[in-house]
N, C-alpha and C positions, 0 to 999 in steps of 0.2 A: 525631160521625160514626161512631165505632167502635160505639157502642151501637145506632145506627140500622142499621148493616151487620149486626150480630148479632141485630137485631130483639128487643132487650131493653128493659126498663123502667128506672126510676129506681134500683132496688136494684143492678142489674147495672152501671149507669153509675157508681154509688158505688164498687163493687168495682174497676172499671177505674181510677178516679182514685186509689184507695188503693194499688193496685199501682204506678201511675206514681210516686206520691209517697213510697213506702215508705222508700227510702234517705234522701231529703231530710227526712222527718219525724224521723228519728233524728239526723241531722246538725245541723239548725237550732238545737236548744236549746243546743248548745255554741258556736254562732257568734253574735257580737254585731254583726258587720259586714254582715250580709245584711238588705236592706230589702224585697226583692221576689223571688219565685220565678216564672219565666216558663215556662209549659207551652205549647208550640206543636205543630203537626202532626208535626214531626220527632220530638218526644218521645213523642207518642201512638203513632207508627208504630214506636217502638223503635230509631230511628236515632241518637238522641243523648240525653244526660242533660238534665234541666231546667236552665235558666240561672239562676244565683244572682246577682242584682244587688246590689252592695255599696254602702254609703253613701259618697257623695262628700264632699269637704271641706265642712265646715259643716252637713252633713245629719245629723240625729239618727236613729238606728235606732229609737228609741222612738216617733217620730212616725208611722212607717209602720204601716199596719194591714192 
């Protein structure tokens, strides 16, 4: 949506996603409990941080891709 509003292409969309994920990309390698990162419209709008979903009981973090 943001790339469409800005009338940009794939490269700009990649830059937008990298900006959104910047903090998470540095945080995740040190975390073994996170199985999923959720980026929703609130994150894209800058209203909140990405949601980090943690592994539940019996759920392996290595199975998540």
